[in-house]
Each structure stands twice: as structure tokens, then as C-alpha cells.
N, C-alpha and C positions, 0 to 999 in steps of 0.2 A: 321431580316436583318443581312447580313454577316458582314457589317461594325461594328455592335455593338459587335460582338464576338472578335474584335481585339483591343478593348480599353485596353491600357497598365494597368497593375496592379499598385497599389499605391507603392508597394515595388520597382517595376521597375522604376517608375517615380522618386522615391527618389534617385536613382543612377545617374540621369542626373546632370551634373555639375551646371547648372543654378539653379535647384531645391535644390541641396546641399548647394549652396550659400544662397538661401532663408532660409534654415533651420538654417544656422549659424547666420543669422541676426535676425530671428523672433522666433526661437525655433522649435523643432521637431513637437510637437503636433499642433500648429497653422498651420504649413505647411501641415500636413496630413489632417486637417479639410478643408483647402482651396482646396487641390487637390480633395478631395471627392466631395466638392460642385461643382468644375469645371467639374469633370468627369460626375456628374449628369446632369449638363447643356449641356455638349456635347451629352450625350445620348438622352436627350429630344429634342435637336436640330435635331439630325439625324432622330429620329422618325417622327418629324414634317415635314422634307423636305427630303424624300427618294430620292436617286439618281438612275437614270436609269442605268442598267448594274451593274456588280460586279467589283469593283476595286481590284487590287492585295492586299493581306492581309498586306504585308510589308508597302505598301504605305498608307493604312488605318491607321495602327498603328503609323507610323511616323507622319502623319497629326494630328491624335488625340493627341499624346503626345505633339507636339508643341503647339497646341491650348490650351490644359489643363494647360500646364506649364505657358503660357502667361496669361491665365485667372486667375490662382491661384496667380500670381504675382500682378495682378490688384486688386484682392480681398484683399490681405494682405496690399497693399498700401492704399486702401480705409479705411480698418479697423483701421490702425494706423495713418491716417492723422489727424492733429489737427483740431478741430472745431473752435478754436479761431485763427484768422489769421489777419495780418496787412492789412489795406485798405488805399487807397488814398482818403481823404475827399476833394472833389471838390464842396461841396454843398454851401460853404460860411457861414455855421453855425459854429461859432468858438468853442463853447462848446456844442458839439453834443452828447446828452446822449446816443443815440442808437449806436454811434461809439466810446464809451469809454470816453466821456467828454474830459478833458484837456490832451493833449500829454505832456509827461514829458521832462524837460530840460536834456541835455546830462550830466550835473553835477549830476542830481538826479539819472540817470541811472548808472553812474559810481559809485556813493556812494552805491546804492543798490547792485551792483555786488561785491564791496569790502566787504560790511557787510555780504551779503548772502553767499559768497564763503567759509566762515569759522565761527569761533566763534566770539562773540562780548560781550561788557559789557552791554547788554540789561538790566540786573537786577543785576549788580555787581558794587560796589563802588570801583574804582581803588585806590583812596586815602586811604581809610580805610581798604581795603582788606576784606570786608565783603559784605553780600548781600545788594543790593541797590534797587532802585525803577525805573521802566521803565517810570513812569509818569513825571520824571524830564526831559526827552529828549524833545527837541524843546521848552520847556517852556520859557527859557531865551529869545530866538529870538522872540517868539510870543508876549511876554510882551513888548519887546523893540519896536516892530512894531505897536502895538495897544494901548499901555499905560495901559494894564491890570495889576492887581496885581498878578494874577496866571492863569495858563492854564492847561488843561488836554486834551488828545487826545483819541478818540474812533474810531470805524471803519467806521461810516458814520454819516451824520447829523441827519437822522431820529433817530438813536440810541442816539445821543447827546441830542436831544429834549426829547426823552422818558426817558432817565436816569435822566435828570434834574428834570422833573416832578415827576418821581418816588421818587426822593430824597427829594424834597422840598414840595410836595403836599400829601405825604402819612402820615396819622395821626399816633400818637403814639400807637393807639390800633391795635392789630393784631389778626385776627380771625383764629384759627386753625381748619381745617376740617379734615376729614378722609384721604383725598388725596392731599391736598394742603394747603398752607398758604396764606390767602388773606388779603391784606392790605386795610384798610378802608380809602379811599382817601378824602382829603378836597377839597375845590372848587378852581378852576382856572378860573379867569375871563378873557374872550377873546371876542373881537368884532365879531359879525356875519359876517362882511365883510372880516374877515381874516381866516375864516374856509375853507382853500383852499384844493384842491386835488393836490398832487404832482405826479410825473411820476409813471407809473405802477399801478395806481388806489389806491395808498395809500393816505389816508385822515387824516388831522390834528386831527379831532375829534376821529378817530379810534386809532391813536397813543396815544392820551391823555387817552382814555379809557383803553388801555393796560397798561398804567403806574399806574393805580389805582386812578388817579385823577378824580374828578367830574367836568364836564364842566358847566360853568355858562356863557351863552351867553348874551351879552348886545348890545344895539343899533340896527341898521338895516343894510342891505346889503351895502347901499351906504353912510350912515352917522351914526357916533357914537360920542357922546359928552363926555366930561370929566365928566359931571354930571351923565351920564349913568354908568360909572365905579364906581363913588362914591356911587351911590344908591345901587349897587350890593354888596358892601363890608359888610360882616357880621363876626361873630366870627368863621365861618367855612372857611373863606377865607385863602388860603395858599399863593397865589401870583397872580400877574397880568401878563398875557402873551401877548406880541405883536408879530404878525407874519407878516413878509414882504411878501406881495402878489406878489411874484417875477415872476410868470408865466402868469399874466394877469394884465390888467389895467382897472379900472372903471373911466369913465370920465363924466363930466357934474355936476349934483347936488350931490357933494360928500364932505366928510369932516371927519376928525378924529383929535383928540387932538395932539398937539405938544409933541414930545417924552419927553422933559424936564418937561412939565406940568404933564404928566402921571407919570413920575418918582417922582415928588414932591408929588403927591397924594399917590402913593404907600408907600413912606417913611413916610408920615404923619401918616399912620396907621401901620407903622412898618412891611410892607410886601415888599418882593423883587419884582423888575420888571425884567422879563426875556424876551429877544427878540430872536426869531428865524429868523436870518437874511439870512440864506440860501446861497446866492451867494458869500458871503465872500469878498466883495470889500474892500481892505485895504484903498484905498483913499489917499495913501501917495503921496507927491509931486513927480513930474518927470520933467526933463529938457525939454522934448518934451510934449506938452499939450495932455492930454488924449482926446479921441474922444468925440464928443458932445453926443453920445449915452449914456455915463456914467454920464452925468450931474446930473440927478435926482436919480442916484443909491445911496442908503444910505451906508455909510462906517462903518466899525467896530469901528474905533477910534471915529467917531462922535457919535455913539450910547453910548459908554462908557462915553464920555465927557458930554452927555446929562443926565447922571445919571442912565443908565441901569446897573443893578447889575450883570447879566450874559448874555452873547451873545453866541449863537450857530451858526455855519456856516460850509459850506463844504470846504474840502481841494482841491477838483478837479474841482472847477468852476473858478471863477475869480482869485483865488490864483494861479492857474496853477500847483498844486501839485498832490499828489496821492489821491485816495479815502480815506477820513477821515472825522470824525466829530470833530470839535474843540469847546471846551467850555472854555471861558475866562471871567474874571471879578474879583469879590471880592474873596480874598483868603479864607475867612471862608466858603463861599458857595462852592468854588471849592474843598476845603478839604472834605466837606460833600459828594460831588459827588464821590470823589476818594474812600471814605470808604463804598460806597453802596455795598451790597453783590453781586449784579449782574454786578458790574463794570468788573469783570473778563470775563463775557460772551460777552462783546462788546469792549474789549480793543484792541488796535492796535498792530501789530506785528513789528518785527525789520525792515522789508523791508519798511513798511509805515513810520516809524520814520526816516530811512535813507533818503528816497526820500523827506520827508517833511522838514527835517533840511536843506538839500541841496537847496531846493527851497526857503526857508526862508532866507538863506544866500545870495542868488541872489537878493532877494527883499531888503535886508539890504544894499547891495552895489549898489547904483543907476546905475552906468555905466554898471553893469552886468545884470540888469533887463531884457533887451531885449533878453537875452539868454533863458528866459522863453518863450516857444512857444506861449502861450496865449497873453503875452505882445507884442511879436513881431507881431503877427497877428493884434492886436488892433491898433498898431502904424504904420503899413506899409502904406506908401503913395500910393494914387491912381496911381500916375505916375509910380511908381515901378511895380505895378500890371499890368498896361497897357503895359509896355515894355515887361514883361514876356509873357503876352497873345499875343501880336503882334508877338513875336518870334515863339510861338507855331503855330499861325495861318499861318504864312509864311511856316513853315515846312509841315503842314497838307495840304495846298493848292496844294503842289507839289505831294502829294501822291494819291489823289483821286479827280476825276472830278464829282463823284456822290454825294458828300457831300459838301454843301455850308458852308464855314467857315468864320465867321466875329467876330469882337470884338465890343461889345456894352456896353452901360452904364448899371449899375445895383446896387444892394445893398447887403451887407453882414449883417448878424444878429449875435448878441452875443450868444443867445441860453442859454440852461442850466438853465432856470428860472431866467435869469439876464436881466435887462433893457428891459422889455416887450415892444414890438411894436417899439423899437428904432432900427435904422438902421445906417450902415456906408457905404458911397459911395464906389463903386468898379467898376471894369471893368470885363466883362464876356466874355468867349469864347463860341460862339453860333454855334452849329452844327445842320444843317437841311438838310434833303434828300428828293428829289421828289419821290424816289422809296421805301424808307423804313420809317416806322413810327418812331417817337421819342421814343416810348416805346421799339421798337426793338433795336434801337441804344443804349439806356440806359441799356437794358438787356445785350447786348453784352459787354458793358464796365464792368458791374458787374460780368461777367463770367470770366474775366481775372485773371492773377496772377501777381501782386496783383489786387484785384477788385478795380475799380474806381467808386466811388459813386458820382453821379451828381444829378441834378434836371431837371425837365421838365416844360416848360412854353410855351404856344402858339405853341405846336407841335415842339418845338426846345429843344435840349439837351443843358443845360447851365452848364458851369464849371467856378467856381470862384477860382482863384489861391490864394486868400487871405488865404485860409485854406490848401493850399498845400505848404509844405516847399520848398524854392527855390532849395535846393539840390535834390529834387525829380522831378524837371521839366523834366529832361532827361528821367526818368522812366515813367512819365506821357505821354511824347511824344511817347515813345515806345509802351505803351499800346494803345494809340489812333491810332497809325499806324497799329498795329495788328488788331484792331477793324475795321478800315476802309478797310483794305485789305480783310477782310472776307466779 
């Protein structure tokens, strides 16, 4: 074909102003690679769709150059586009694991920017002028808010639980092999009803096994008695582990001993009681009553007051901070955890400490707690959500006659393995179309910039503004308008 003979050379294309600009932004070689890929696509397209008659060579070359240039720009934009992008969470799930769990307070973002932009005293003692310890950061605030003697921060709660077990349940004997050093673990007693699976397929028994501890199951799925724990204690026992079944609830003929009774049993035999609390509910007083959904959620402070020796929990759930695993409790046990050889493998970085301390400061000052997005969402009145939803509904009704918009009653959920099956009353924006399925509407919302994540129920797309920041209402309206116009 004549048209294929007039594809501009790569050198010629590189002389074009727009291509030269691409090279300045992306580098010479990536642009050359993109041009070659685009030229190949043009060649394949022309072979697949031959045109009748012969076009003038100059016209063919100009058309090819423009198309290849545009295609190369698209290829470079796609290759360098971030895969992690902000989304608008309109699902009503406050701590949405798939959407990054807790959004951070502005104070936390500001602190991260300030610390991350330069150097910091992460491991430097400013008073002494010598090397310091990162483990001291956030400890004072954590202890003040929970009543703990000491605290240490790692990168997530699974790591926190694993490190505690590896520290306290690994026996003194160490078996050296040709390729590894294997710890001979002692027994950790745990109820069968607490051997949960957390997100991503990770299971508590697997985490325990990786720590080197030996699992000793007691009781049954629905009932475990104090006598079951007592009967399992031997000279191989290292500790008793209590796990908060935060992502499910068993109802009916159930039972487990009170935490204070379990602590008394553990201490009678001189063993520590460790609790994996997961959700990290501080349970501190607030001038506005906390929602009923949190009524049965165990708090970190209550666990320590009941006699638990170490508590582990997440930083990015009900605490509303960054992803982190927090280990608090008896100072002697926390010090042992800090000295574990693998502490370095799971330690937190300066950005985590910066965001965590800023979040804890907001918790410490009650009037400022509502600056934490999770707290704001938990406490926002239904009347406020209704006003926002009604305003959006009025705007949308004027934009499209093909989509029925109404505001209906509904419920929000806490999510993130917190307060399972508990709900908070809310008002929902309902979108329904006689011509387009709810799946199609929801997919259109997800394809926007930023994507809007909603939920579908009874062939209607439902949006819960409890999990949308009020400052984003205008942005959400724009995205909905764009979707409806399409």
C-alpha cells in the first residue's frame, strides 16, 4: 500500500514541537519507544482497513504523523498514570478496608508534610545530642489516652500480634539448621471461637504459626469456659491470648469468661494475658454521645483496667489514624518486644509516627476530636445528612428526566472489623433509571475522575453522604451530573 510508504521516520517525528515537548517531560528513550509502538499501530490499522484510491503522499504523511503523535502521547500518559488514586466513598461504610480504611485528619496530613519534606529527629535525642530511639514517639500520648505503662508502634496489627507472640511464646532453646534459625515455641492458649480469619485470607492460626508459637485450642466455637483455659495450662504454656472477633458475631447459645476472670487465671499461674483488640476503640468520653453501634465494642482502656497485660490494635480503624500496629501495656513486656531481633523488620517509619501523633493529639483535646474524619462520620446527625442529600437530589432532578432521584431511609456501617452487624441510621440518595440498569449507572460512576464508589440495592444505586466529606459535596454533584449526562 502506498500509504504505508509515507509513514514519517522516528527522527522526523522527534522534530515536531509537540513530540519535542514530550521528550522534555518523559525523556528521549520513552518517547522513542512510544512513537515506535504508535507507528506500528498505525501500520496495522492501515493494513486492516485499506482505503480506495491513492491519497497524495504529503496528506498521508501529515495524517500519519498527527495520529502517531497523539497515540504516543496517550501511551506515555497511561504508562505514567498513578494506579493509586483518590475516590469518593459513598458506600456508607466508614472504615472501608478496600478503600484505604480511615481517611486522615488535616492535622495529620500537615504533620506528615512537615516531617516528610526534610530531616527529623526520628532517632535523634535533641536534648542529649546523641542517637535516640524512634520507639519513644507517640508513646506518651498513647499511655495518656489508654492508661498503659508503655507503648510501641509497628507497621500493622498483624505484625503487632505476630511480634508479641514471637517475643513471649518463643522458648529459650534455639535450633540452628543449615539454612535458618528456628525457634522452638511454647504454647499459646486461645479459644476455638476466636480463631478468626481477617481480611485478605489471613488467619490468626497462621499468624501464630509464623511466630513460632504452638497453638493450644480450648473450648468450642460458641462456648469456652474459664475451666477450659485452666485445664490447658501446663509447664509449656507461654501466655493466654484473647482475640476480639471483630468481623463477625455469634449469637444464641454462646459464652466466654469475663476478661477480668481470665486475667486473674493467667496471673495466678504467672502467665501474661494478651488481647488482640483489632479495632482499637479508645472508648474515651465525649460531650456528644457515641452512636449505639459502639455500645458493645470493647475499648482499649477497659481491657487494660480488666487486667490484660498487652493489647494490640490497629491505628487506621476506629482510632482514625495511619496504618499501624499499636502494642500497649506492661512496660517490662513492651521492652521485651522492643528488643526482639525482628522488631526492625516491622518498625514504623517517620510518616507513620507523624500522622499517628497528630491524630492522638486530636483525641487528647476533646473539642478537636471531630476533626478526625472517622469521629466526624460517627457523630454526624441524620438531619445533617438528610439536608445534604436533599440538596443533591434537587440539583440532579433538574439535570435528567431519565433517572429518578429520591432520598430514602437507610443505614451506615462502621466496617473495618468493628462493631459487626451494628448499624447507624442515615439517609440515602437513590438513583434509579427505567432505561439503564443499576449496574450500568454504578459502573459509570466508577469510571469518573475521581471515581465515585456507591452500592446497589433492589436495582437502585444508593449513595450515603455520611462517608463523603461535606467539602466534597460539590465535587460529588459534578461527578453525578457528568454521569447522568452520559
